[in-house]
C-alpha positions in Angstrom: 105.5 119.4 103.2 106.9 115.6 102.8 109.4 114.9 100.7 108.3 112.8 97.8 110.1 110.4 95.7 108.9 109.2 92.6 110.6 106.2 90.4 109.3 105.0 87.4 110.2 101.5 85.6 109.3 101.9 81.9 109.6 98.4 80.8 106.9 97.3 83.1 105.2 101.0 83.0 105.0 101.2 86.9 105.6 104.3 89.1 106.0 104.2 92.8 105.4 107.4 94.9 107.2 107.3 98.2 105.8 109.5 100.7 108.4 110.9 102.9 111.1 109.2 101.6 113.5 110.5 104.1 112.0 108.8 107.1 112.6 105.1 107.6 109.7 103.0 106.2 108.4 99.3 106.7 105.7 98.4 104.8 103.4 96.5 107.0 100.9 95.7 104.6 99.6 96.7 100.9 96.2 97.0 99.6 94.6 96.8 96.1 92.4 99.8 95.0 89.7 98.4 92.8 88.4 100.9 90.3 85.1 100.1 88.8 85.5 99.2 85.3 89.4 99.9 85.1 91.4 96.7 85.1 94.6 98.5 85.9 95.4 98.1 89.6 96.8 100.6 92.2 98.3 99.5 95.4 98.7 101.6 98.8 101.4 100.5 100.8 100.8 101.2 104.6 103.0 100.9 107.7 101.8 99.0 111.1 99.9 102.0 111.9 98.0 102.1 108.6 99.4 105.2 107.3 100.1 105.1 103.6 103.8 105.1 103.0 103.8 104.6 99.5 101.6 104.2 96.1 102.1 102.1 93.1 100.4 102.8 89.8 100.5 100.2 86.9 100.0 101.3 83.4 101.5 104.9 84.5 102.1 106.1 80.9 98.1 106.4 80.7 97.3 107.4 84.1 100.2 110.0 85.2 101.2 113.2 83.4 104.0 112.6 81.0 106.5 115.5 82.8 106.1 113.5 85.9 107.2 110.2 84.5 110.3 112.3 82.6 111.4 113.5 85.7 111.0 110.7 87.9 114.0 108.2 88.7 114.5 105.2 86.5 114.7 102.4 88.9 112.3 99.4 89.8 109.7 100.0 92.3 109.6 98.4 95.7 107.9 94.9 95.6 104.5 95.2 97.2 103.3 92.9 99.9 99.8 92.8 98.0 98.6 89.4 96.8 97.5 89.6 93.1 
């Protein structure tokens, strides 16, 4: 099972799920996942081989379980490369 690290910035209401946080990661690109009828954006960060390394979730307090956000590290999420 990969090591999962979760950070949450309450001021911006953004959570970041870093997959396999013990392995060195370099984001090759970020992709915005568009949801039909939902203005909230979810961004996937991927390495040079196209593997997902992290997931940014905006409006996290309404999209993730409260317990998960309470237990998350309190730090700003990494900056994504996605063009908004």
